[in-house]
PyMOL commands that place a pseudoatom at each C-alpha (Angstrom):
pseudoatom trace, name=CA, resn=MET, resi=1, chain=A, elem=C, hetatm=0, pos=[3.884, 6.093, 29.903]
pseudoatom trace, name=CA, resn=GLU, resi=2, chain=A, elem=C, hetatm=0, pos=[6.915, 3.748, 29.484]
pseudoatom trace, name=CA, resn=HIS, resi=3, chain=A, elem=C, hetatm=0, pos=[7.874, 2.574, 26.147]
pseudoatom trace, name=CA, resn=GLU, resi=4, chain=A, elem=C, hetatm=0, pos=[9.143, -0.788, 25.145]
pseudoatom trace, name=CA, resn=ARG, resi=5, chain=A, elem=C, hetatm=0, pos=[12.902, -0.889, 24.347]
pseudoatom trace, name=CA, resn=PRO, resi=6, chain=A, elem=C, hetatm=0, pos=[13.385, -0.640, 20.412]
pseudoatom trace, name=CA, resn=GLU, resi=7, chain=A, elem=C, hetatm=0, pos=[14.770, -4.252, 20.168]
pseudoatom trace, name=CA, resn=CYS, resi=8, chain=A, elem=C, hetatm=0, pos=[11.325, -5.601, 21.560]
pseudoatom trace, name=CA, resn=CYS, resi=9, chain=A, elem=C, hetatm=0, pos=[9.594, -4.121, 18.624]
pseudoatom trace, name=CA, resn=ARG, resi=10, chain=A, elem=C, hetatm=0, pos=[12.135, -4.590, 15.852]
pseudoatom trace, name=CA, resn=ASN, resi=11, chain=A, elem=C, hetatm=0, pos=[10.649, -7.891, 14.366]
pseudoatom trace, name=CA, resn=GLY, resi=12, chain=A, elem=C, hetatm=0, pos=[7.266, -6.617, 14.147]
pseudoatom trace, name=CA, resn=VAL, resi=13, chain=A, elem=C, hetatm=0, pos=[8.092, -3.383, 12.728]
pseudoatom trace, name=CA, resn=GLU, resi=14, chain=A, elem=C, hetatm=0, pos=[10.372, -5.090, 10.226]
pseudoatom trace, name=CA, resn=ALA, resi=15, chain=A, elem=C, hetatm=0, pos=[7.683, -7.475, 9.244]
pseudoatom trace, name=CA, resn=SER, resi=16, chain=A, elem=C, hetatm=0, pos=[5.191, -4.499, 8.774]
pseudoatom trace, name=CA, resn=LEU, resi=17, chain=A, elem=C, hetatm=0, pos=[7.740, -2.638, 6.744]
pseudoatom trace, name=CA, resn=ASP, resi=18, chain=A, elem=C, hetatm=0, pos=[8.399, -5.697, 4.511]
pseudoatom trace, name=CA, resn=ILE, resi=19, chain=A, elem=C, hetatm=0, pos=[4.697, -5.465, 3.429]
pseudoatom trace, name=CA, resn=ILE, resi=20, chain=A, elem=C, hetatm=0, pos=[4.070, -1.634, 3.080]
pseudoatom trace, name=CA, resn=VAL, resi=21, chain=A, elem=C, hetatm=0, pos=[7.346, -0.070, 2.361]
pseudoatom trace, name=CA, resn=GLY, resi=22, chain=A, elem=C, hetatm=0, pos=[7.789, 1.294, -0.950]
pseudoatom trace, name=CA, resn=LYS, resi=23, chain=A, elem=C, hetatm=0, pos=[6.346, 4.047, -3.201]
pseudoatom trace, name=CA, resn=TRP, resi=24, chain=A, elem=C, hetatm=0, pos=[3.734, 2.003, -4.633]
pseudoatom trace, name=CA, resn=LYS, resi=25, chain=A, elem=C, hetatm=0, pos=[2.497, -0.755, -2.438]
pseudoatom trace, name=CA, resn=PRO, resi=26, chain=A, elem=C, hetatm=0, pos=[0.472, 1.579, -0.035]
pseudoatom trace, name=CA, resn=ILE, resi=27, chain=A, elem=C, hetatm=0, pos=[-0.986, 3.343, -3.015]
pseudoatom trace, name=CA, resn=ILE, resi=28, chain=A, elem=C, hetatm=0, pos=[-1.970, -0.014, -4.746]
pseudoatom trace, name=CA, resn=LEU, resi=29, chain=A, elem=C, hetatm=0, pos=[-3.425, -1.108, -1.448]
pseudoatom trace, name=CA, resn=LEU, resi=30, chain=A, elem=C, hetatm=0, pos=[-5.394, 2.003, -1.208]
pseudoatom trace, name=CA, resn=HIS, resi=31, chain=A, elem=C, hetatm=0, pos=[-6.935, 1.716, -4.573]
pseudoatom trace, name=CA, resn=LEU, resi=32, chain=A, elem=C, hetatm=0, pos=[-7.942, -1.737, -4.050]
pseudoatom trace, name=CA, resn=MET, resi=33, chain=A, elem=C, hetatm=0, pos=[-9.467, -1.044, -0.415]
pseudoatom trace, name=CA, resn=HIS, resi=34, chain=A, elem=C, hetatm=0, pos=[-11.345, 1.938, -1.519]
pseudoatom trace, name=CA, resn=GLY, resi=35, chain=A, elem=C, hetatm=0, pos=[-12.040, 1.049, -5.333]
pseudoatom trace, name=CA, resn=GLY, resi=36, chain=A, elem=C, hetatm=0, pos=[-12.623, -2.744, -5.067]
pseudoatom trace, name=CA, resn=THR, resi=37, chain=A, elem=C, hetatm=0, pos=[-11.364, -5.155, -7.404]
pseudoatom trace, name=CA, resn=LYS, resi=38, chain=A, elem=C, hetatm=0, pos=[-9.134, -3.986, -10.299]
pseudoatom trace, name=CA, resn=ARG, resi=39, chain=A, elem=C, hetatm=0, pos=[-7.690, -5.429, -13.420]
pseudoatom trace, name=CA, resn=PHE, resi=40, chain=A, elem=C, hetatm=0, pos=[-4.032, -5.027, -14.161]
pseudoatom trace, name=CA, resn=GLY, resi=41, chain=A, elem=C, hetatm=0, pos=[-4.799, -2.437, -16.803]
pseudoatom trace, name=CA, resn=GLU, resi=42, chain=A, elem=C, hetatm=0, pos=[-7.085, -0.440, -14.464]
pseudoatom trace, name=CA, resn=LEU, resi=43, chain=A, elem=C, hetatm=0, pos=[-4.190, -0.178, -11.888]
pseudoatom trace, name=CA, resn=ARG, resi=44, chain=A, elem=C, hetatm=0, pos=[-2.012, 0.721, -14.550]
pseudoatom trace, name=CA, resn=ARG, resi=45, chain=A, elem=C, hetatm=0, pos=[-4.244, 3.727, -15.509]
pseudoatom trace, name=CA, resn=LEU, resi=46, chain=A, elem=C, hetatm=0, pos=[-4.647, 4.797, -11.799]
pseudoatom trace, name=CA, resn=LEU, resi=47, chain=A, elem=C, hetatm=0, pos=[-0.735, 4.741, -11.328]
pseudoatom trace, name=CA, resn=PRO, resi=48, chain=A, elem=C, hetatm=0, pos=[0.451, 6.377, -14.520]
pseudoatom trace, name=CA, resn=ASP, resi=49, chain=A, elem=C, hetatm=0, pos=[3.975, 6.796, -13.343]
pseudoatom trace, name=CA, resn=ILE, resi=50, chain=A, elem=C, hetatm=0, pos=[4.603, 3.194, -12.378]
pseudoatom trace, name=CA, resn=THR, resi=51, chain=A, elem=C, hetatm=0, pos=[6.384, 0.703, -14.925]
pseudoatom trace, name=CA, resn=GLN, resi=52, chain=A, elem=C, hetatm=0, pos=[4.596, -2.383, -15.866]
pseudoatom trace, name=CA, resn=LYS, resi=53, chain=A, elem=C, hetatm=0, pos=[7.370, -4.313, -14.416]
pseudoatom trace, name=CA, resn=MET, resi=54, chain=A, elem=C, hetatm=0, pos=[7.262, -2.555, -11.022]
pseudoatom trace, name=CA, resn=LEU, resi=55, chain=A, elem=C, hetatm=0, pos=[3.556, -2.936, -10.739]
pseudoatom trace, name=CA, resn=THR, resi=56, chain=A, elem=C, hetatm=0, pos=[3.897, -6.689, -11.547]
pseudoatom trace, name=CA, resn=THR, resi=57, chain=A, elem=C, hetatm=0, pos=[6.519, -6.998, -9.008]
pseudoatom trace, name=CA, resn=GLN, resi=58, chain=A, elem=C, hetatm=0, pos=[4.694, -5.115, -6.318]
pseudoatom trace, name=CA, resn=LEU, resi=59, chain=A, elem=C, hetatm=0, pos=[1.511, -7.049, -7.127]
pseudoatom trace, name=CA, resn=ARG, resi=60, chain=A, elem=C, hetatm=0, pos=[3.402, -10.362, -6.660]
pseudoatom trace, name=CA, resn=GLU, resi=61, chain=A, elem=C, hetatm=0, pos=[4.970, -9.436, -3.422]
pseudoatom trace, name=CA, resn=LEU, resi=62, chain=A, elem=C, hetatm=0, pos=[1.691, -8.513, -1.979]
pseudoatom trace, name=CA, resn=GLU, resi=63, chain=A, elem=C, hetatm=0, pos=[-0.009, -11.661, -3.195]
pseudoatom trace, name=CA, resn=GLN, resi=64, chain=A, elem=C, hetatm=0, pos=[2.869, -13.750, -1.693]
pseudoatom trace, name=CA, resn=GLN, resi=65, chain=A, elem=C, hetatm=0, pos=[2.204, -12.161, 1.732]
pseudoatom trace, name=CA, resn=ASP, resi=66, chain=A, elem=C, hetatm=0, pos=[-1.748, -13.006, 1.329]
pseudoatom trace, name=CA, resn=ILE, resi=67, chain=A, elem=C, hetatm=0, pos=[-2.640, -9.198, 1.275]
pseudoatom trace, name=CA, resn=ILE, resi=68, chain=A, elem=C, hetatm=0, pos=[-4.084, -9.455, -2.134]
pseudoatom trace, name=CA, resn=GLN, resi=69, chain=A, elem=C, hetatm=0, pos=[-5.476, -12.104, -4.249]
pseudoatom trace, name=CA, resn=ARG, resi=70, chain=A, elem=C, hetatm=0, pos=[-5.184, -12.688, -7.930]
pseudoatom trace, name=CA, resn=LYS, resi=71, chain=A, elem=C, hetatm=0, pos=[-7.780, -14.282, -9.677]
pseudoatom trace, name=CA, resn=VAL, resi=72, chain=A, elem=C, hetatm=0, pos=[-7.342, -15.509, -13.347]
pseudoatom trace, name=CA, resn=TYR, resi=73, chain=A, elem=C, hetatm=0, pos=[-10.363, -16.238, -15.632]
pseudoatom trace, name=CA, resn=ALA, resi=74, chain=A, elem=C, hetatm=0, pos=[-10.097, -18.814, -18.450]
pseudoatom trace, name=CA, resn=GLU, resi=75, chain=A, elem=C, hetatm=0, pos=[-10.711, -16.426, -21.215]
pseudoatom trace, name=CA, resn=VAL, resi=76, chain=A, elem=C, hetatm=0, pos=[-8.789, -15.309, -24.408]
pseudoatom trace, name=CA, resn=PRO, resi=77, chain=A, elem=C, hetatm=0, pos=[-7.329, -12.906, -23.755]
pseudoatom trace, name=CA, resn=PRO, resi=78, chain=A, elem=C, hetatm=0, pos=[-6.911, -14.025, -20.056]
pseudoatom trace, name=CA, resn=LYS, resi=79, chain=A, elem=C, hetatm=0, pos=[-8.605, -11.652, -17.562]
pseudoatom trace, name=CA, resn=VAL, resi=80, chain=A, elem=C, hetatm=0, pos=[-6.830, -11.211, -14.259]
pseudoatom trace, name=CA, resn=GLU, resi=81, chain=A, elem=C, hetatm=0, pos=[-8.241, -9.341, -11.410]
pseudoatom trace, name=CA, resn=TYR, resi=82, chain=A, elem=C, hetatm=0, pos=[-6.647, -8.278, -8.147]
pseudoatom trace, name=CA, resn=SER, resi=83, chain=A, elem=C, hetatm=0, pos=[-8.456, -7.615, -4.739]
pseudoatom trace, name=CA, resn=ILE, resi=84, chain=A, elem=C, hetatm=0, pos=[-7.701, -7.166, -1.273]
pseudoatom trace, name=CA, resn=THR, resi=85, chain=A, elem=C, hetatm=0, pos=[-7.774, -10.397, 0.795]
pseudoatom trace, name=CA, resn=GLU, resi=86, chain=A, elem=C, hetatm=0, pos=[-9.700, -10.390, 4.298]
pseudoatom trace, name=CA, resn=TYR, resi=87, chain=A, elem=C, hetatm=0, pos=[-6.384, -10.727, 5.942]
pseudoatom trace, name=CA, resn=GLY, resi=88, chain=A, elem=C, hetatm=0, pos=[-5.176, -7.655, 3.726]
pseudoatom trace, name=CA, resn=GLN, resi=89, chain=A, elem=C, hetatm=0, pos=[-8.062, -5.565, 5.143]
pseudoatom trace, name=CA, resn=SER, resi=90, chain=A, elem=C, hetatm=0, pos=[-6.362, -5.542, 8.501]
pseudoatom trace, name=CA, resn=LEU, resi=91, chain=A, elem=C, hetatm=0, pos=[-3.959, -2.974, 7.104]
pseudoatom trace, name=CA, resn=TYR, resi=92, chain=A, elem=C, hetatm=0, pos=[-6.647, -0.512, 6.599]
pseudoatom trace, name=CA, resn=ASN, resi=93, chain=A, elem=C, hetatm=0, pos=[-6.099, 1.417, 10.024]
pseudoatom trace, name=CA, resn=ILE, resi=94, chain=A, elem=C, hetatm=0, pos=[-2.297, 1.386, 9.595]
pseudoatom trace, name=CA, resn=LEU, resi=95, chain=A, elem=C, hetatm=0, pos=[-2.901, 2.925, 5.973]
pseudoatom trace, name=CA, resn=GLN, resi=96, chain=A, elem=C, hetatm=0, pos=[-5.313, 5.380, 7.183]
pseudoatom trace, name=CA, resn=GLU, resi=97, chain=A, elem=C, hetatm=0, pos=[-3.032, 6.572, 10.028]
pseudoatom trace, name=CA, resn=MET, resi=98, chain=A, elem=C, hetatm=0, pos=[-0.220, 6.980, 7.734]
pseudoatom trace, name=CA, resn=HIS, resi=99, chain=A, elem=C, hetatm=0, pos=[-2.315, 9.094, 5.416]
pseudoatom trace, name=CA, resn=GLU, resi=100, chain=A, elem=C, hetatm=0, pos=[-3.568, 11.189, 8.333]
pseudoatom trace, name=CA, resn=TRP, resi=101, chain=A, elem=C, hetatm=0, pos=[0.008, 11.693, 9.864]
pseudoatom trace, name=CA, resn=GLY, resi=102, chain=A, elem=C, hetatm=0, pos=[1.325, 12.495, 6.415]
pseudoatom trace, name=CA, resn=GLU, resi=103, chain=A, elem=C, hetatm=0, pos=[-1.289, 15.166, 5.816]
pseudoatom trace, name=CA, resn=ALA, resi=104, chain=A, elem=C, hetatm=0, pos=[-0.435, 16.551, 9.204]
pseudoatom trace, name=CA, resn=HIS, resi=105, chain=A, elem=C, hetatm=0, pos=[3.313, 16.649, 8.590]
pseudoatom trace, name=CA, resn=LEU, resi=106, chain=A, elem=C, hetatm=0, pos=[2.714, 18.557, 5.176]
pseudoatom trace, name=CA, resn=GLU, resi=107, chain=A, elem=C, hetatm=0, pos=[0.783, 21.080, 7.069]
pseudoatom trace, name=CA, resn=HIS, resi=108, chain=A, elem=C, hetatm=0, pos=[3.392, 21.436, 9.848]
pseudoatom trace, name=CA, resn=MET, resi=109, chain=A, elem=C, hetatm=0, pos=[6.137, 21.780, 7.228]
pseudoatom trace, name=CA, resn=ALA, resi=110, chain=A, elem=C, hetatm=0, pos=[4.129, 24.437, 5.296]
pseudoatom trace, name=CA, resn=HIS, resi=111, chain=A, elem=C, hetatm=0, pos=[3.555, 26.382, 8.606]
pseudoatom trace, name=CA, resn=LYS, resi=112, chain=A, elem=C, hetatm=0, pos=[7.239, 25.986, 9.537]
pseudoatom trace, name=CA, resn=ARG, resi=113, chain=A, elem=C, hetatm=0, pos=[8.318, 27.537, 6.012]
pseudoatom trace, name=CA, resn=ASN, resi=114, chain=A, elem=C, hetatm=0, pos=[5.735, 30.480, 6.389]
pseudoatom trace, name=CA, resn=GLU, resi=115, chain=A, elem=C, hetatm=0, pos=[7.299, 31.175, 9.785]
pseudoatom trace, name=CA, resn=GLN, resi=116, chain=A, elem=C, hetatm=0, pos=[10.700, 31.409, 8.171]
pseudoatom trace, name=CA, resn=LEU, resi=117, chain=A, elem=C, hetatm=0, pos=[9.666, 34.099, 5.668]
for i in range(1, 117): cmd.bond("trace and resi %d" % i, "trace and resi %d" % (i + 1))
show_as sticks, trace
zoom trace
């Protein structure tokens, strides 16, 4: 099987990485894909190690790319919910593949360490 030269794929790969790269974006997306609509506070509880500022930044970036939507309810205090857009659902297979590859990689490295003992 012949592969395209790397420069042919660069723009698409860079565009994909701009959206899903980082420690938190894929985890946020998985929570929204599997758990449905979440309020900001719910996401904070699901991601206890993320700062409020980082969560806000990641959510804004995902919203700007039309991956998630932010819905504000006219209440006091304001209620804000986040959910995956229909377009954002197209990332499901990519994230699932990343998960499966990551699990296989962890097993591979554990096996390799055991061989060295």
